[in-house]
Structures are given as C-alpha cells and as structure tokens.
N, C-alpha and C positions, 0 to 999 in steps of 0.2 A: 781486267777486260785494257787491253791491250791491242793499239791499232795495227798492228800485223799480226802475222799467223803464228799458230800456238806452235809451230815447231821453231821459227826465230827468236820466237820468246822464250822458249825452255833452251834453245841455245846460248842464247843472250844470257840466262840467269843464269847457267851452268858458268860462264864467262867469267856474271860476277861475284858468285861465293868463289872465286880464283882469283877476285882482285884487277884484275884486266878492266873493267870498268867503273868506275868508285862514282861521277858524279853522272847527272841525267836533270831533261828538264821533264814538270810532272805538269798538270792541270786537274781542277775542280769542274764538273759540268755538272747541271742540272739532268737527271734520266728521263724526265719525260718528255723535254724538249731538246735534250742532248746542244744548247747553247751553256757553251765553255764561259764560266764566270771567275776564275783566277786563274795564271801560270806563273811556273814559277821555278826556280834551278834547287836542287839539292842530291842531297844522300844519305844513303842510310834508309832509315822509314819515316821521312820527312815528310813525305808524299800522304803518308795515310795520318799526319800529326794532323789534329783538328781544333787545339790547344793553345795559345798565344798567336792567335793569328789577329787581324786587322777587324775593326769593328764591325765593317763591311762585311766582309768576308763570314764573320763572326753571325750577322744579321741573316746572312744569304743562308748559309748551313743550317738554321735554326727554322728557317722561313719553309725550305724547298727540300725534296729528297735530294741529296746530290751524293755523289761517290767522284773516286779519284784514280786517274790513269799516267802509268808515264810514257811519254810523249817519244822522246829520243833518250839512249843513254852515250856517254862519253867519257875519252882518258884521262883526259886533263878539264883541271876549272876555267880555263881560258877560252877552248872550245863550247863547255856548255853557258856561260855568261853570255857569248856572241849568240849563240843558237836562241839563246834565253829572250834577247832586247828583239829581236828580229820575230820570233812567234807572235811575242805578246803583242807588237805592233801591226804584224798582219790579225789578227784576230781583233784588235780595235778598228781596224779600218773597216771591219765587218760587223761591230756594233759590239763587240763580244769583249771579255778581257773588264768586266765592270767595276769588279772588285780589286786590281790592280792601284793600286796608288803610285805609283812609279812603271816605268817603262821597261827594267830590268838590266838587263847588263852589268848588276854589281852588286852586294852584298856577301854575307855566309855563303856556310855550306850547309846552311841547315842545324849547325853546332848553335845553341844562341847566342852563348860571349865565348870568346876563348881572350887569350892574352893579348893578342896583337890588336881583336877589338876594343879592349877593355882600356887597349892606352894608350889607340886611336880618338876612342870615346870622350876620354880625358884629357887630351890634349884641347880637343875641339869644344870642352864643354866652357858654355861662355858665364859658368856659375863659379866658374874658379878659376876667371881671369883677375888680375891685380885690381884694374877700377873697381868689379862687381863685388870682388872683398872689398873694399874699404868704403864702397856703399851700404853695403848690408851692415857691415859695422857701426859706423855713421850712422844706423837708422834704426839698430838694435835697441830696445828699451832696457836689457840687463846691463849694456854697457855704454849708454848715453840715459844720463840722469833728468836729463831736457825733457828725452823722449818717452821718458818713461811713465813722466809727469802727465803731459799733454794726453797719451794714449788713457793712463789711470782715470785722468778728468775727464774723458770719451766715455770713459765704459760707469762712472760713479750717476748715482742719479739720485740726488736729494730728497730727502724725507722729514714728513712733516707728524709727529706724533703727542698730537694734542696740542698745546699749545707753544711748542718748542721743535725746532727746526735740528736739522742732522743735514754734516754733506753727503751721506751716504749710508747707506742699510749697515755696514761693518759700522760705522761710530754712532749708531743707534745702540745699535748689539753689545759694542763695547760701555756704551755710557747708562745701558739701561741694567745689562748683564743676562741677557736674555739670546735665545739660539738667534742666527740669521735667520734660520727658518721659518724662526717667530713673528719678525719683525716684514717678513715678507710677505707671513697669511693676514698679518695684520692689515697690510697695504689695501693688501685682496678683498681681505672684506669689510673695511673701510671704519673697523672699530676693532681695540685690543681688548683684553680681557676684565680692565677697571673701566670699560665704557669709555675710554676718552678717543675720537677721530684720528683717525691713522690715513696715509695719502702720501703718493709719490707727488712731489712736487709741481711736476709737468703734466698730472693726471688730475681726471675733476675728482672730484670725493667722491666717492661712493657710498650708496646710500645703505647700511645695514638694515634688513628687513625682520630679521630673526628676533627671537622672545628672548633671545640668553647668545652670548658668544660662542661656547660650544656648552651645548644641551648636552651632547652625548645623550648616557642614557640616565642623565636625572630626574627625580621622579617628585612630582610637587611634593609637602605636609605640611599639614595647619599642628603649631602648639601656641596654646592659651588665644584660641580661636582666631588666631593672626595664619593668613596664609603665604608659604614660602616657595619660591620655586624648583629650590631645591636646598637640599641640607645644608649644603657648604653658605650657602645665604645664612641658615637658622645659628649654624655654627662661627660663621663671624660675626653674628650681632651678640652671641652670648658670648664670646671668647673659650670658646672651646674646643676642644678636637673634631672632626667630621666625624670620628670612629665613634664617639657620645651620642653624638646627637645617631647615628646611623643604630646603635643599641638602643636608645629607647623609641625608634620606630617599629625596631622590632619587637618588642614587648608591647608596642602601645601606649607605654607612658613613659616618663620621667618617675625618678628614683623617688620624688617628694607625689607621685600619683597625678600628675598633671598631664592630662592626654596629647600623646605625640604620636600621627597617624599620618599613613600615606593616604592623597587622595584616591588611591583605585584600591587601598586596603578595606576589602568587605568583611574580615572579622570580627565578631564580636567578643571582645573581651572583658576580662573582669580584670581592676588594679588586682596584685599581690605582692606586697610587701617584701622581697627575697633579699632583700639587702638586711633589714633587721634580723629577718628568722634566719638568714646565713650567719651575722656576727652573734644571735645568740647562742646559736647552736654551735657553734665554733670558743665562744667564752667561755670558761670554766673559772667557778671562784675561786681564790687562792686564800688560804691564811699564813701572813707573816710575821714572825713573835703578837700573834694570839689577835692580831689586828685583820677585819674579813678586806679582800678587795675584787670587786665586782671581775674584775680581767687579771692575768699575770699583764699585760699592757702600762692598767691602771696603776700595778703594784709597782710597776720599773718606773713608773715616771714620778710615783709618792714619792717612792724611797731612792731614789737617784741613781738606778742597780742594770745594769745594760740585760735586756730579756733576755738574751745568751747564758749571762749569769744565771739571773733566777730559776730558767727552766733546769739548770742545769742541779742548781739546790735542789729546788722540786722532783726531779728523779733520782735523786741521793748518788749523782754521777760526779759529783764536786762537792768535799768536807769543805764547811764553815763552821768558824763558831758563832758570829757575829750573828747568824738569820736561823730561825727553825720554819722551816715553807714547809705547807702541804697542802692540795687538795681541799676542799671543804668536805667531798664526800669521803674522804679517805681519813676524817675524825669527828666521827659518830658525836661524841660529847659536845661539838660545836656546834649540832642541829638546838633551835630555838633559841641560844644565847643572843643577849646583845650588844654589841660588839661595833666598833665604829668604822666607817669607811675608810680610814688610814687619812681623812682634810686634814693636812697642817697651815 
C-alpha cells in the first residue's frame, strides 16, 4: 500500500525497473492504529526485510500486526538521506517512530556490509587500537604467566578426601587415579566408595543418608548365616571375584554346599554337586606302562609328561617307545586287576 494513487505508484514502479529511482524512504506501521513505529532509507527489497533489525523494532513486529510501505523515492542517495532525517524528526515530534534509535540522515543503503563500511568500522573500532591491544595482551592468561596463575587460583577449589586435603579437584584426580567427575561426585554426595568423607574446603560437610555409596542394582544376600548388602561385599571378604559370588547365588549354594542366596530369592533349591559329577563324567582312567591312573591329568603329573603329549599317545597319533598308553575300558584284561595308582 502506497501513500499516493495507484497510477502514480505504477509509473514509479516502471521507472524503478529502468533504474531511474534507486533509493527510497520507507516506514513500518501498525495496521490497526496506523502508527508509524520505524522509518528508514533503503533500496531494493530493504523495506520488506524484517530480520537483522534493532531489538525494539523486532519486539514491536512480533507483538503487533505490522506492514511496511515506501514513502518517497529518490534518484540519488544524498536526497534520500536528507528526507529521511526530516521525516523521522517530523514523526518523532508527533510521538511516533519509537523504534528509531537514531534520527537518520546517515548509514548504508540497505546492503548490510560493503567494503567501505567494513573499512570505516575497522578504522574506528576501539578494540583494534594499539593501546587496547597492549592492554589485552598484558591481561591475557595465555601470554602472561602471572595472570594465568591468578586466574587458575580463582577457579580452583580445594577438596578434602578423608583426612587429606588437595589444592584442587584436578590434583585429587591425579593423586588418587580416579576420574575428575568421580571426585566431583564424591564431594556432592559427601562420601566416596571407600566410606571416606569428602567435601569442598569452602563448603559444609554433606551428610550422606544412603545405606550404600552406589547401591544401583545391588541385591542383598546371605552366606553362612551372615547378611551382606551386596555380592561385592562378600567377594571382598572372601578375596574372590564377584562373578564367583554371582554364580553361587544363582545356584543357591557354594561348591562346598553352603547356602548362598539372595534375600529376595524364593526358590526352594537342593544342593547338587555339579562340580564333582562333571569332573567324574569327564575323567577317564588311563593305563601307562601297566600302571592305572584315575585320569590323564594324574598320569601327566606323576610321569612328568605334558598332557597334550599323553593325549597323543592315547590316540595313537604320536609314536613312542617309552610309554604304552591306553584307556582302561580299552583293555579288557585289566578289569579286576590290582594295580598301583602310580604314586612314587
């Protein structure tokens, strides 16, 4: 929508296409009230662009139903700047153009950055002045060891693990061989996995109310009538692998037949010595040079022969003249014979 008739607007548009009118002054207004909230100078489609605007205009465009329009066109930029300045001040006198930060009359032509603008901005940028560069270099922790030490000292927080104090979380992590996040978690919980109290030196001691530092999915169990909060505790007491305890709890018994069950395990189990049965089922008695052995392992140990070599003799896969080897069931004549067990 233009402020002048359609015929006039169409004539201007035709001339615009020919390049006679490159610059214009435009405005954003609230459709419901007609109030002009912003005016500026531009060219091309600048008056349609709503992004990369100042904060006030962006907020007003989001809050109200607004539209933009061209007020007047010009052949040269100086005339457009002059009219922009007068128009903005005229509207401000009537309490409008509340989103204009400046009074106009200067600026670009709607092209966000030109080479001239970049050069001018660079020359006037105070951050690039020799004085500012020198000040920044002097206060840069990467270039000034004293500043780096001061900066690090401000960020560091001493921690106390057990009865020992460390200057920082990093120092505790290096001394104890644990992750930095673990030290932070200890101080947050007030305790570590060993039951030692942990805290930042500048904070009060956190009271740990949990039963276990990191209970997770631990299941309590009973072994030899004694209660343990986790299989890890029993494994630590017996000096064995936690996997061993998990296997006992799964079967309900240790290899010796001692009950080892989770407290929430309702199964009714009977002890079955699988270990003995398995060994007996696998063990085959062998005869070496007329002497009977309960197993190939016993013969190997007694004779000082590697088991792999003895297996080769038994399978006739390897020729030998010193040992005559066979399994007991392969020699029917040895049944009922009394023979030594090979103990020397």
